[in-house]
N, C-alpha and C positions, 0 to 999 in steps of 0.2 A: 487577582482583581479584587476579590472579596477582602483579602487581607489588607490591601491598600486602603479600601473603604473603611475598614475597622480602625486602621491607623489614623485616618483623617478624623474619625469620630472621637477617638481617644485624645488626639491633639486638641480638638475643639472643646472637649469637656475639661481638659487641663487648663486651657486658656480661660474658660468661664470661671473655674474654681479660683484661678490666680486673680482674676479681676475682682470677683466678689470677696475674696479673702483680703485683698488689699484696699478695698473700697473704704472710704471714711464713714463716719457716722451718718446714717440715713437722714438725719435732720439737717445736716449741713452739706450742701453740694460742694464738690471739690472746687477750689478756687475762690470760694466765697469767704468773707471775713467771719471771725468768731464774735458773736454778740453776747456770749455768756457774761453775766454780771451787769449788763446794761439795763436801764430802766427808762421807759417811755411813758410820759403822762400825756393823755389825750383829752382835749376839751372841746366837745361838740358845741358849735355856736348856738346861742339862744337856748341853752339847756343848763339846768342846775346839776346835772349828773355828769361826772367825769369818769375816766377810766385810767388805771395804772397797769402797765405791763412790765413785769420783771422777768428776764430770761435767766432762770436759775441754773440751768445746765445746757448741754448741747442739744437737747430735744424737748425740754419742758419749760413752759412759761407759767408764771402765776399772774392771773388777770383779776383785777379788782374793780368792781363797780362801786363808785363812791357817790352816794346820794346824801342829801341833807339829813336824812334820818338814820343813816347807818352805812356800813360797808359790807359787801359780800365778795369773797375771794374764791376763785376756782383755779385748779391746775389743769392745763391743756397742753397738747403737743404743738410744736411749730416746725416749720420747714423754711429753709433758705434756698432759693433758686434764682440765679441771675441777679444777685444783689437785692433781692426782695424777700423780706421775712413775712410769711403768711401764717395766720392762725384764725380759728373760730372759737367762740366761747358762748355759753348760755348761762342764764342766771335764774334764780327761783321766782323772780317776778315775771318771767316769761320773755324777757328781752333777750335778743341775740345780737352778737356783733361779729364782724369779720374785718380783718385788717390786712393791708398790704403796706408794710413799712419798708421804704426804700433806703438803702445804706450805700455808702461809698466803699472804696477799698480798705479804708481804715475802720470801717464799721460805724462811722458817724451817720446819724439819721438825717436824711436830706428831704424826705417827703413822706406823708402818711395819707393813704387812701383808706377811708373808714366807712363801713356800712352799719347801720343800726336798724335791726328788724328788716333787713333786706333792702333798705333805702340808703343810697350814698348821701352822706351829709358832710358839709364843710366842717373842718376842725382846726384848732390851734394845737400845737404840741411842743413839748420840751423834753429833752433827753439828758440822761446823766449816766455815768459809768462808775461802778465800784471797782476798787483795786482788784487785780487778778487774784483768784483764789478765795475771794470773799463774796458775800451777798449783802445787799443793803439791808438795813433794819437791825434788829436785835438778835443776838445769838444767846441762847440760854446759858446761864452761868450755873454749873453743876454744884457750886458751893452754896448757892442760895436756894431756900425752899421754893419750889415751883410756883406755889400760890402767891407768895410775896414777890416773886420775879414777875408775875403777870401784872401786879399793881405797879411795880417799878417801871415796866415798859409802857403801861398806860400813862403814867405820870411823865415819863420822859417825852412822850409825844405831846402831852398838854403843855409842858414847859417849852418844848421846841417851837410850838406854835404861838405861845404867849409867854414871854419872859417874865411877866409880872407874877407868875406862879412860882412857889417854892417847892422843889422836888420832895423834900422830907415831909413837909406839911401835907402835900398832895397825897403821898403814899399813906400817911396816917389816916387821912379821910377815906381814901379808896378802900383801904384794908377793912374798914368797918361798915361798908355799904351792905345792907341786908340783901341777900339773894344774888349777890354778884358772882359767887362761886357757881351757881346754877347756870349762868351764861356760858360757862366753860365746861359744863357737864357734871358739875358737883351737885350737892344736895340742895333742894329748895330752901329758901330763907337762910341759907348759909353764907356768911361773909367770907372773904378771902382769908381773914385772920383766923377764923374758926377752921377753915379748910386747911390752912397750913398746919394746924395742930393735928388734924385728922390724917394728913399725909405723914407727919412724923410718927403717928401712932400706927401707921400701916392700914388705916381704915379706908383710905382713898389711894388709888393708883394713878400714875401719870404716864401718858403716852408721849415719850420724848420727841418723836418725829412730829407729832401734831403740835406739841408745844413750840417747837422751832418754827413750824409753818405759821402758827398763830402770831408768834412774836414778830416775825418778818412782816406779816400783814398789818399789824398794828402800826408799824412804821410807815405804811403807805397811806394811812388815813389823811384825808384832805384837810388842811388847816382851816380853810374857809368854812367848811362844814363844822369842824370842831369848835371854832371860835364863836359860833352862835350860842353855845352854852357855857363856854369857858373863856371869859374875858374879864377885863378890869372895870367894866361898866355896871354890871349887874351882880347881885348876890349869887354866889355859886351854889348850885345844887349838885353835889357829887353823885347823887343817884343817877344823874343823866349820863354818867360815864358808860352806862350800858349801851347807849346809842352809838358809841364809837367802836364797839367791839366787832370786828369783822366776822361775818357769818357766810357760809357754814364752816369755814376753816377752823374756827375756834371752839365749836360746840362739843367736841369730843376729846378735849385735852385731858380732862379729869374723868376718871372712871369710879363711880360710887362704890362699887364692890371690888374687893381685891381679886386679882386673877390668879388662878392656880398655875404653878410652874409646869 
């Protein structure tokens, strides 16, 4: 009798092991669509702040709070259950959000329930999908000095939002902005042009993963906010490019002291 009981327990344990061994990624419930690569922009009504959510892999989303005076991006986990993608995020200004993004069998967003600081608020939304295997935004080009790559990505966003700007001229101006390197973790009062030379000399190290995250976040900057300072109506002050650098995702791209291997 005892041997039969032991056999039942062994069978039960084997069944559990088989189930958990074959289970899919915990972020995606079996039968739900894959949302990796999708990006959802959320616009709370009667607010100057918007939010961008990009699903970078099967379990992680990058959430950006886009305000008129800047952008903050954080990485958070998400889950999909019964065709609803849910996540929570908090930002340095103390605000918190929670979303329930409804999708159909093809992964198309059909509805968004959104709470801000615990209060359900009405929102507008739009969604887009990047090609499979890619993420939206900019991918670092290893052939280009990382400091110059940052100015290139900033200017790509400025030009994308306002075609009156010239990419090459923008990069020339942004490269020379005093202190811009410090916004990415470089030395105070250092321009990206000077930072590029320091990187070449080995005096500044670059965190490649944070560079990629920062580059992707720059692509999420809201054009409406950006065009307050970069437009064809007023004289452009390129020192204001600091306002469109996403934080905190970009502040540790550059390391002022070389790391020991």
